[in-house]
C-alpha positions as CSV (number, residue, x, y, z in Angstrom):
1,X,-72.6,108.9,52.1
2,X,-75.6,107.9,54.3
3,X,-76.5,105.2,51.9
4,X,-72.9,104.0,51.9
5,X,-72.8,103.4,55.6
6,X,-76.3,101.9,55.6
7,X,-75.1,99.3,53.1
8,X,-72.1,98.6,55.2
9,X,-74.3,98.1,58.3
10,X,-76.3,95.6,56.3
11,X,-73.0,93.9,55.3
12,X,-72.0,93.7,58.9
13,X,-75.2,92.0,59.9
14,X,-75.4,89.4,57.1
15,X,-71.6,88.7,57.0
16,X,-72.1,86.9,60.3
17,X,-74.6,84.5,58.9
18,X,-72.4,81.3,58.7
19,X,-75.3,79.2,57.4
20,X,-75.1,80.8,54.0
21,X,-71.3,81.1,54.0
22,X,-71.4,84.6,52.4
23,X,-68.1,86.5,52.6
24,X,-68.1,90.2,53.5
25,X,-66.5,91.3,50.2
26,X,-68.8,89.2,47.9
27,X,-71.9,90.5,49.8
28,X,-70.7,94.1,49.6
29,X,-70.5,94.0,45.8
30,X,-74.1,92.8,45.5
31,X,-75.2,95.3,48.1
32,X,-73.7,98.3,46.4
33,X,-75.1,97.1,43.0
34,X,-78.6,97.3,44.5
35,X,-78.1,100.4,46.7
36,X,-80.8,102.5,45.1
37,X,-83.5,100.1,46.3
38,X,-82.9,101.1,49.9
39,X,-85.0,104.2,49.6
40,X,-88.1,102.2,48.7
41,X,-88.2,99.3,51.2
42,X,-85.3,98.7,53.5
43,X,-86.6,95.3,54.7
44,X,-87.3,94.1,51.2
45,X,-83.9,95.3,50.1
46,X,-82.1,93.4,52.9
47,X,-84.0,90.2,51.9
48,X,-83.0,90.7,48.2
49,X,-79.4,91.3,49.2
50,X,-79.3,88.2,51.2
51,X,-80.9,86.1,48.5
52,X,-78.8,87.3,45.6
53,X,-75.4,87.6,47.3
54,X,-74.2,84.4,45.7
55,X,-74.9,85.4,42.1
56,X,-72.3,85.2,39.3
57,X,-72.7,88.7,37.9
58,X,-70.4,90.3,40.4
59,X,-68.0,91.7,37.9
60,X,-70.6,93.8,36.0
61,X,-72.3,94.8,39.2
62,X,-69.0,95.9,40.6
63,X,-68.3,98.2,37.6
64,X,-71.7,99.7,37.9
65,X,-71.2,100.4,41.5
66,X,-67.8,102.1,40.9
67,X,-68.9,104.4,38.1
68,X,-72.6,105.1,38.7
69,X,-73.2,104.8,42.5
70,X,-69.9,105.7,44.2
71,X,-68.2,107.6,41.4
72,X,-65.1,105.5,41.5
73,X,-62.9,104.6,38.5
74,X,-60.3,101.9,37.8
75,X,-57.5,103.8,39.4
76,X,-59.5,104.0,42.6
77,X,-60.0,100.3,42.7
78,X,-57.5,99.4,45.5
79,X,-58.6,102.3,47.7
80,X,-62.2,101.3,47.3
81,X,-61.5,97.7,48.4
82,X,-59.4,98.9,51.4
83,X,-62.1,101.3,52.6
84,X,-64.8,98.7,52.1
85,X,-62.8,96.1,54.0
86,X,-61.8,98.4,56.9
87,X,-65.3,99.8,57.3
88,X,-66.9,96.3,57.4
89,X,-64.4,95.2,60.0
90,X,-65.1,98.3,62.1
91,X,-68.8,97.7,62.0
92,X,-68.5,94.0,62.9
93,X,-66.6,94.9,66.1
94,X,-65.2,91.5,66.5
95,X,-63.6,91.2,70.0
96,X,-61.7,88.0,69.5
97,X,-60.3,86.0,66.6
98,X,-63.6,84.2,66.1
99,X,-66.7,84.3,68.2
100,X,-69.6,81.8,68.2
101,X,-72.6,83.0,70.0
102,X,-75.1,80.3,70.6
103,X,-77.8,80.1,73.2
104,X,-76.4,83.0,75.1
105,X,-72.9,81.5,75.5
106,X,-69.9,83.1,73.8
107,X,-67.0,80.8,73.1
108,X,-63.8,81.9,71.5
109,X,-62.0,79.6,69.0
110,X,-58.7,80.6,67.2
111,X,-59.3,81.8,63.7
112,X,-55.7,81.1,62.7
113,X,-54.6,77.5,62.3
114,X,-53.5,75.9,65.5
115,X,-49.9,74.7,65.5
116,X,-48.8,71.2,66.7
117,X,-47.4,72.9,69.8
118,X,-50.8,74.6,70.5
119,X,-52.5,71.2,70.2
120,X,-49.9,69.4,72.3
121,X,-50.3,71.8,75.3
122,X,-54.0,71.0,75.5
123,X,-54.1,67.4,74.3
124,X,-51.0,65.8,76.1
125,X,-52.3,66.1,79.7
126,X,-55.7,65.0,78.6
127,X,-54.2,62.1,76.8
128,X,-52.5,60.8,79.9
129,X,-55.8,60.8,81.7
130,X,-57.5,59.0,78.8
131,X,-54.8,56.3,78.7
132,X,-55.4,55.6,82.3
133,X,-59.1,55.5,81.6
134,X,-58.8,52.9,78.9
135,X,-56.1,50.8,80.6
136,X,-58.2,50.6,83.7
137,X,-61.3,49.8,81.8
138,X,-60.1,47.0,79.4
139,X,-57.4,45.4,81.5
140,X,-59.9,42.9,82.9
141,X,-60.1,41.3,79.4
142,X,-56.5,40.1,79.8
143,X,-56.8,39.0,83.4
144,X,-59.2,36.1,82.8
145,X,-58.6,32.7,81.3
146,X,-61.4,30.3,80.1
147,X,-59.1,27.5,78.8
148,X,-61.2,24.3,78.6
149,X,-58.5,22.2,80.3
150,X,-58.8,24.2,83.6
151,X,-55.1,24.7,83.5
152,X,-55.3,28.4,84.5
153,X,-53.9,29.3,87.9
154,X,-55.6,31.4,90.6
155,X,-52.5,33.6,90.7
156,X,-52.9,34.8,87.1
157,X,-56.6,34.3,86.3
158,X,-59.2,36.4,88.1
159,X,-62.1,34.2,87.0
160,X,-60.5,31.1,88.5
161,X,-59.6,32.9,91.7
162,X,-63.0,34.4,92.2
163,X,-64.9,31.6,90.5
164,X,-67.1,33.3,88.0
165,X,-68.4,32.1,84.6
166,X,-68.2,33.3,81.0
167,X,-71.6,35.0,81.2
168,X,-70.6,36.6,84.5
169,X,-67.4,37.9,82.8
170,X,-69.5,39.4,80.0
171,X,-71.6,41.2,82.6
172,X,-68.5,42.3,84.4
173,X,-66.6,43.6,81.4
174,X,-69.5,45.4,79.8
175,X,-72.9,45.8,81.4
176,X,-71.7,46.3,85.0
177,X,-69.4,49.0,83.7
178,X,-72.2,50.5,81.7
179,X,-74.8,50.6,84.5
180,X,-73.6,53.9,86.0
181,X,-71.5,54.9,83.0
182,X,-74.7,55.5,81.0
183,X,-76.4,57.6,83.6
184,X,-73.3,59.6,84.3
185,X,-72.7,60.4,80.6
186,X,-75.5,62.9,80.2
187,X,-74.6,64.6,83.6
188,X,-71.0,64.7,82.6
189,X,-71.8,66.4,79.3
190,X,-74.0,69.0,80.9
191,X,-71.4,69.8,83.6
192,X,-68.7,70.1,81.0
193,X,-70.7,72.8,79.3
194,X,-70.8,74.8,82.6
195,X,-68.0,74.1,85.0
196,X,-64.2,73.8,85.3
197,X,-63.3,70.9,83.1
198,X,-59.9,70.5,84.6
199,X,-61.5,69.8,88.0
200,X,-64.0,67.3,86.4
201,X,-61.2,65.5,84.6
202,X,-58.9,65.1,87.6
203,X,-61.6,64.2,90.0
204,X,-63.0,61.5,87.8
205,X,-59.5,60.0,87.2
206,X,-58.9,59.8,90.9
207,X,-62.2,58.0,91.4
208,X,-61.7,55.3,88.7
209,X,-58.1,54.8,90.0
210,X,-59.4,54.1,93.5
211,X,-61.9,51.7,92.0
212,X,-59.1,49.9,90.1
213,X,-57.1,49.5,93.3
214,X,-60.3,48.2,95.1
215,X,-60.5,45.5,92.4
216,X,-57.0,44.4,93.2
217,X,-58.0,43.7,96.8
218,X,-61.4,42.1,96.0
219,X,-62.1,38.7,97.5
220,X,-65.5,38.0,95.8
221,X,-67.1,38.5,92.4
222,X,-69.6,40.9,93.9
223,X,-66.8,43.2,95.2
224,X,-65.3,43.4,91.7
225,X,-68.8,44.0,90.3
226,X,-69.3,47.0,92.6
227,X,-65.9,48.4,91.8
228,X,-66.6,48.1,88.1
229,X,-69.9,50.0,88.5
230,X,-68.2,52.8,90.3
231,X,-65.4,52.9,87.7
232,X,-68.0,53.2,85.0
233,X,-69.6,56.2,86.6
234,X,-66.2,58.0,86.9
235,X,-64.9,57.1,83.4
236,X,-68.0,58.7,81.8
237,X,-66.6,62.2,82.8
238,X,-63.3,62.0,80.9
239,X,-64.4,62.3,77.2
240,X,-67.1,65.1,77.5
241,X,-64.7,67.4,79.4
242,X,-61.8,66.7,77.1
243,X,-63.6,67.1,73.8
244,X,-65.3,70.3,74.7
245,X,-62.0,71.7,75.9
246,X,-60.4,70.7,72.6
247,X,-63.3,72.2,70.7
248,X,-62.8,75.6,72.4
249,X,-59.1,75.8,72.2
250,X,-58.2,74.3,68.8
251,X,-58.9,75.9,65.4
252,X,-61.7,74.4,63.4
253,X,-59.4,73.3,60.5
254,X,-57.3,71.1,63.0
255,X,-60.2,69.9,65.1
256,X,-60.5,66.4,63.7
257,X,-56.8,65.9,64.0
258,X,-56.8,67.1,67.6
259,X,-59.8,64.9,68.4
260,X,-58.0,61.9,66.8
261,X,-54.8,62.6,68.7
262,X,-56.7,62.6,72.0
263,X,-58.7,59.6,70.8
264,X,-55.4,57.7,70.4
265,X,-55.6,57.2,74.1
266,X,-58.0,54.3,73.3
267,X,-55.2,52.5,71.5
268,X,-52.4,53.4,73.8
269,X,-54.5,52.3,76.8
270,X,-55.5,49.2,74.9
271,X,-51.9,48.4,74.1
272,X,-51.0,48.7,77.8
273,X,-54.0,46.5,78.6
274,X,-52.6,43.9,76.2
275,X,-49.2,44.1,77.8
276,X,-51.0,43.4,81.1
277,X,-50.7,39.7,80.1
278,X,-46.9,40.0,80.7
279,X,-47.4,41.7,84.0
280,X,-50.0,39.1,84.9
281,X,-47.6,36.3,84.3
282,X,-45.0,37.9,86.7
283,X,-47.1,39.8,89.2
284,X,-50.5,38.1,89.1
285,X,-53.8,39.7,88.4
286,X,-53.8,41.6,91.7
287,X,-50.4,43.0,91.2
288,X,-51.2,44.0,87.7
289,X,-54.2,46.0,88.8
290,X,-52.0,47.7,91.4
291,X,-49.6,48.9,88.7
292,X,-52.6,50.2,86.7
293,X,-53.9,52.1,89.7
294,X,-50.4,53.6,90.3
295,X,-50.3,54.9,86.7
296,X,-53.7,56.5,87.3
297,X,-52.3,58.3,90.4
298,X,-49.3,59.5,88.4
299,X,-51.5,60.7,85.5
300,X,-53.6,62.7,87.9
301,X,-50.6,64.5,89.4
302,X,-48.9,65.2,86.1
303,X,-52.1,66.4,84.4
304,X,-53.0,68.5,87.4
305,X,-49.7,70.4,86.9
306,X,-49.8,70.8,83.1
307,X,-53.5,71.2,82.3
308,X,-54.7,74.8,82.4
309,X,-57.9,75.6,84.3
310,X,-60.8,77.2,82.5
311,X,-62.7,78.2,85.6
312,X,-66.4,77.9,86.4
313,X,-68.1,78.2,83.0
314,X,-71.5,78.5,84.6
315,X,-70.7,82.1,85.8
316,X,-71.2,85.2,83.6
317,X,-67.9,86.7,82.8
318,X,-67.6,90.2,84.2
319,X,-65.6,91.6,81.3
320,X,-64.6,90.5,77.8
321,X,-61.3,91.4,76.1
322,X,-62.9,94.4,74.3
323,X,-64.9,95.5,77.4
324,X,-68.2,94.4,76.1
325,X,-69.2,92.9,79.4
326,X,-72.6,94.6,79.4
327,X,-73.6,93.1,76.0
328,X,-72.4,89.6,76.9
329,X,-74.3,89.7,80.2
330,X,-77.3,91.1,78.5
331,X,-77.4,88.3,75.8
332,X,-76.9,85.6,78.5
333,X,-79.6,87.0,80.7
334,X,-82.0,87.4,77.8
335,X,-81.4,83.8,76.8
336,X,-81.9,82.5,80.3
337,X,-85.1,84.5,80.5
338,X,-86.3,82.9,77.3
339,X,-85.5,79.4,78.5
340,X,-87.1,80.0,81.8
341,X,-83.7,80.0,83.6
342,X,-80.7,77.8,83.3
343,X,-80.5,75.6,80.2
344,X,-82.3,72.3,81.1
345,X,-80.3,69.1,80.5
346,X,-83.1,67.2,78.9
347,X,-84.2,70.2,76.8
348,X,-80.7,70.6,75.4
349,X,-80.6,66.8,74.7
350,X,-83.9,67.0,73.0
351,X,-82.8,69.9,70.8
352,X,-79.6,68.0,69.8
353,X,-81.6,64.8,69.0
354,X,-84.0,66.8,66.8
355,X,-81.2,67.3,64.3
356,X,-81.5,64.6,61.5
357,X,-77.8,64.4,60.9
358,X,-77.1,63.9,64.6
359,X,-79.8,61.2,64.8
360,X,-78.3,59.1,62.1
361,X,-74.8,59.8,63.3
362,X,-75.7,58.4,66.7
363,X,-77.2,55.3,65.2
364,X,-74.1,54.7,63.0
365,X,-71.9,55.3,66.1
366,X,-73.9,52.8,68.2
367,X,-73.4,50.1,65.6
368,X,-69.7,51.0,65.2
369,X,-69.3,50.9,69.0
370,X,-70.9,47.5,69.1
371,X,-68.3,46.1,66.7
372,X,-65.4,47.7,68.5
373,X,-66.6,46.6,72.0
374,X,-67.2,43.0,70.9
375,X,-63.5,43.0,69.7
376,X,-62.3,44.8,72.8
377,X,-64.0,42.4,75.2
378,X,-63.8,39.0,73.4
379,X,-60.8,39.2,71.1
380,X,-58.2,38.5,73.8
381,X,-60.1,35.4,75.2
382,X,-60.6,34.1,71.6
383,X,-56.9,34.4,70.6
384,X,-55.7,32.9,73.8
385,X,-57.9,29.9,73.2
386,X,-57.2,29.7,69.5
387,X,-53.4,30.0,70.0
388,X,-52.6,28.8,73.5
389,X,-48.9,28.3,72.7
390,X,-48.5,31.9,71.5
391,X,-50.1,33.7,74.4
392,X,-46.9,35.7,75.4
393,X,-46.2,36.5,71.7
394,X,-49.8,37.6,71.3
395,X,-49.5,40.0,74.1
396,X,-46.6,41.8,72.4
397,X,-48.0,41.7,68.9
398,X,-51.5,42.8,69.9
399,X,-50.0,45.7,71.9
400,X,-48.2,46.8,68.7
401,X,-51.3,46.4,66.6
402,X,-53.6,48.2,69.0
403,X,-51.2,50.9,70.2
404,X,-49.2,51.4,66.9
405,X,-51.6,50.6,64.0
406,X,-54.7,51.6,65.9
407,X,-53.2,55.0,66.9
408,X,-51.8,55.5,63.4
409,X,-55.2,54.9,61.9
410,X,-56.9,57.3,64.3
411,X,-54.5,60.1,63.8
412,X,-54.2,59.7,60.1
413,X,-58.0,59.6,59.9
414,X,-58.3,63.0,61.7
415,X,-55.5,64.5,59.5
416,X,-57.1,63.3,56.2
417,X,-60.5,64.3,57.4
418,X,-59.3,67.9,58.0
419,X,-57.6,67.9,54.6
420,X,-60.8,66.8,52.9
421,X,-62.8,69.5,54.8
422,X,-60.4,72.2,53.7
423,X,-60.5,71.0,50.1
424,X,-64.3,71.0,49.9
425,X,-64.5,74.4,51.7
426,X,-62.1,75.9,49.2
427,X,-63.9,74.3,46.3
428,X,-67.3,75.6,47.4
429,X,-65.9,79.1,48.0
430,X,-64.6,79.2,44.5
431,X,-67.9,78.0,43.1
432,X,-69.8,80.6,45.2
433,X,-67.5,83.4,44.1
434,X,-67.8,82.5,40.4
435,X,-64.1,81.5,40.3
436,X,-64.8,78.2,38.4
437,X,-64.6,78.3,34.7
438,X,-65.5,75.7,32.1
439,X,-61.9,74.7,31.8
440,X,-61.2,74.8,35.6
441,X,-64.3,73.0,36.8
442,X,-63.9,69.2,37.4
443,X,-65.9,67.0,35.2
444,X,-69.4,66.2,36.7
445,X,-68.7,62.5,36.1
446,X,-65.3,62.6,37.9
447,X,-64.7,61.7,41.6
448,X,-63.9,65.3,42.7
449,X,-67.3,66.5,41.3
450,X,-69.1,63.6,43.0
451,X,-67.6,64.5,46.3
452,X,-68.2,68.2,45.9
453,X,-71.9,67.7,44.9
454,X,-72.7,65.2,47.7
455,X,-70.7,66.4,50.7
456,X,-70.0,69.7,52.4
457,X,-66.9,70.7,54.3
458,X,-68.1,68.9,57.5
459,X,-69.8,65.8,56.2
460,X,-66.9,65.0,53.8
461,X,-65.1,63.8,57.0
462,X,-67.6,60.9,57.3
463,X,-66.0,59.3,54.2
464,X,-63.4,58.0,56.6
465,X,-65.7,55.9,58.8
466,X,-67.8,54.8,55.8
467,X,-64.8,53.5,53.8
468,X,-63.0,52.2,56.9
469,X,-65.9,50.2,58.2
470,X,-66.4,48.5,54.8
471,X,-62.7,47.6,54.4
472,X,-62.6,46.2,58.0
473,X,-65.2,43.5,57.2
474,X,-63.0,41.2,55.2
475,X,-60.0,41.9,57.3
476,X,-61.7,40.9,60.6
477,X,-63.2,37.8,59.0
478,X,-59.8,36.6,57.9
479,X,-58.3,37.3,61.3
480,X,-60.8,34.9,63.0
481,X,-60.7,32.3,60.2
482,X,-56.9,31.8,59.8
483,X,-57.0,28.3,61.2
484,X,-53.9,27.5,63.2
485,X,-51.7,30.1,61.4
486,X,-51.0,32.6,64.2
487,X,-48.9,34.9,61.9
488,X,-51.7,35.2,59.3
489,X,-54.3,35.9,62.0
490,X,-52.2,38.7,63.5
491,X,-51.5,40.1,60.0
492,X,-55.2,40.4,59.3
493,X,-55.9,41.8,62.8
494,X,-53.3,44.5,62.0
495,X,-55.0,45.3,58.7
496,X,-58.4,45.5,60.5
497,X,-57.1,48.0,63.0
498,X,-55.4,50.1,60.3
499,X,-58.5,50.5,58.2
500,X,-61.2,50.6,60.9
501,X,-59.9,52.9,63.6
502,X,-59.9,56.1,61.5
503,X,-63.5,56.8,62.4
504,X,-63.5,58.4,65.8
505,X,-61.9,61.9,65.3
506,X,-63.9,62.7,62.1
507,X,-67.2,61.5,63.7
508,X,-66.6,63.8,66.8
509,X,-65.7,66.7,64.5
510,X,-69.0,66.3,62.5
511,X,-71.0,66.0,65.8
512,X,-69.4,69.2,67.2
513,X,-70.1,71.2,64.0
514,X,-73.7,70.0,63.9
515,X,-74.7,71.3,67.4
516,X,-74.5,74.7,69.0
517,X,-71.4,75.8,70.9
518,X,-73.2,75.8,74.2
519,X,-74.3,72.2,73.7
520,X,-71.0,70.6,72.8
521,X,-70.6,68.9,76.2
522,X,-74.2,67.6,76.2
523,X,-73.7,66.3,72.7
524,X,-70.5,64.6,73.7
525,X,-72.3,63.1,76.7
526,X,-75.0,61.7,74.4
527,X,-72.2,60.2,72.2
528,X,-70.6,58.5,75.2
529,X,-74.1,57.3,76.2
530,X,-74.4,55.8,72.8
531,X,-71.2,53.8,73.4
532,X,-72.6,52.8,76.8
533,X,-75.7,51.3,75.2
534,X,-73.4,49.4,72.8
535,X,-71.9,47.6,75.8
536,X,-75.0,45.4,75.6
537,X,-73.5,43.8,72.5
538,X,-70.5,41.9,74.1
539,X,-72.8,41.0,77.0
540,X,-75.3,39.4,74.6
541,X,-72.5,37.7,72.8
542,X,-71.2,36.3,76.0
543,X,-74.6,34.9,76.9
544,X,-75.0,33.3,73.4
545,X,-71.4,32.0,73.6
546,X,-72.0,30.3,76.9
547,X,-75.1,28.5,75.7
548,X,-73.5,27.6,72.3
549,X,-70.6,25.9,74.0
550,X,-72.9,23.9,76.2
551,X,-75.0,22.8,73.3
552,X,-72.2,22.2,70.8
553,X,-70.9,18.7,70.3
554,X,-69.0,19.2,67.1
555,X,-67.3,22.6,67.4
556,X,-64.6,23.6,69.9
557,X,-65.0,26.6,72.2
558,X,-62.7,28.8,70.0
559,X,-64.6,27.9,66.8
560,X,-67.9,28.8,68.4
561,X,-66.5,32.2,69.5
562,X,-64.9,32.8,66.1
563,X,-68.2,32.3,64.4
564,X,-70.1,34.6,66.8
565,X,-67.4,37.3,66.5
566,X,-67.5,37.2,62.7
567,X,-71.2,37.6,62.4
568,X,-71.6,40.2,65.1
569,X,-68.6,42.4,64.3
570,X,-69.0,42.3,60.5
571,X,-72.7,43.0,60.7
572,X,-72.0,46.1,62.9
573,X,-69.4,47.4,60.5
574,X,-71.7,47.0,57.5
575,X,-74.7,48.7,59.1
576,X,-72.6,51.5,60.6
577,X,-71.2,52.4,57.1
578,X,-74.8,52.6,55.8
579,X,-75.9,55.0,58.5
580,X,-72.8,57.1,58.3
581,X,-73.6,57.6,54.7
582,X,-77.2,58.5,55.5
583,X,-76.0,61.0,58.2
584,X,-73.8,62.7,55.6
585,X,-76.8,63.3,53.4
586,X,-79.2,64.4,56.2
587,X,-79.9,67.9,57.3
588,X,-77.8,69.6,60.0
589,X,-80.7,71.6,61.4
590,X,-83.9,70.7,63.1
591,X,-86.0,72.6,60.6
592,X,-84.6,70.8,57.6
593,X,-82.2,73.5,56.5
594,X,-79.2,72.6,54.4
595,X,-75.6,73.5,54.5
596,X,-73.2,74.4,51.7
597,X,-74.9,72.0,49.3
598,X,-78.2,73.9,49.8
599,X,-76.5,77.2,49.2
600,X,-74.8,75.9,46.1
601,X,-78.2,74.7,44.8
602,X,-79.8,78.1,45.5
603,X,-77.0,79.7,43.6
604,X,-77.6,77.4,40.6
605,X,-81.3,78.2,40.8
606,X,-80.6,82.0,40.8
607,X,-78.6,81.6,37.6
């Protein structure tokens, strides 16, 4: 009996090791089959149990345990399993559905699959804020007009009213916004790991709304420039707070879908920015910015009512649901002592960037951001020049493409990514438990086998940005080389959005799974910072475009811009797909440890 409980204690310890993905029941069978070795060397035995827990001889071991060690027979089989399961659960003493303890921080995430209602309660108010964020940020692209015939009016064109050039516009739309945005991103991520994310979200929304209203009253280029800098600093706080809140409240199997649903704010905000062309024609650029600012105020009020507060996360909780306040406080205090106090922002960032998978993921995301931002900043000016007679129609069609097809692609990307993750997880669990047979195992030359051998349940999600970026290359090229055929150009633009915009939710989900629970906000801040650096791409394109137009004697302004957009965007897509693939194959730990594929390989070696 003593040995029985000793083995169960070992089960309780090692069943929490998520890195090896060993289930409690599978480990128990191996543990009981080796029970007699406990008397000689407990530490050695524990190592052996851990190493051999994924073997394929569970059936024989199980029979030996029943008859020889525990004295059980076939008719005792059910009671044996029930006793084993209940004892292991008791010893684990799990206070919530699922706990993740990392760096002294305990976060609870639902073990049961989150329903759409659960997701909506968290995501909807955050989505309103994010729509305001994106509408405020990208509306400027639709409030300028660089038509060569100087036919634009000061009432509708900001650049004509305030007298700034193409290169100044590139600075205004990207680098000026990025200046404080980049610096704020890391701070925002660190604060999101510690403090009330509702307060951070609402405060930042209020600041960028005020900056938007300030732009509407600007009388000089410099005033708009300052307002854009302030807006950039505030906008940086939205995504880290939202994504960490989603990661804490939504179950892991629906995380990519929830992230994609929130990320659809990019497309809904972009669609509203496109419709700003219609507002501009009727209300002028100043009135349009006033409407956008009003939406920001409304979003702040509605989200303040609906979004639940999560309190000051930097404080140690006095009590947990099962009363383990002392243990939680002890673990936090111990970690702070080891770190020399509160977690340092740059230390956390350094630890995150030491993970090979994250390194390549950030490179891939930077390149993907470059392509997306070049489209976001320069697509509207290009299409307005290429099809001047279809400007009003373009505003409506582009709103449908960005808001409808872009959002559809993003949400479907998250949904498909979660489905692929569940499929690979189930497949690997069957392989580890010995459930696969010669007849039931997919052929090693078939696609299912290729996916299972080269991806784990997390990295399989990166198939979406890999494939989507590759398919977007020919679609974007056709959109900018359709000649005078407006319908063909819009068709290919729609295809481009449908295949390309599936990347965001799956990428965020892989990032969140690759870093510790206490560093999710910092990791998200680094991700936003990556996008901030990518703002240099449209600025550089604007500088090259301005010089090309001056030097060119044979090509029109729209032809020059089409060529630059083709090269820049397509190159970004191609290189990003390569680095997403490299990231999927890279290690998820700083010391080079593997994931499910490493465990599967160890299992094959044991056989």
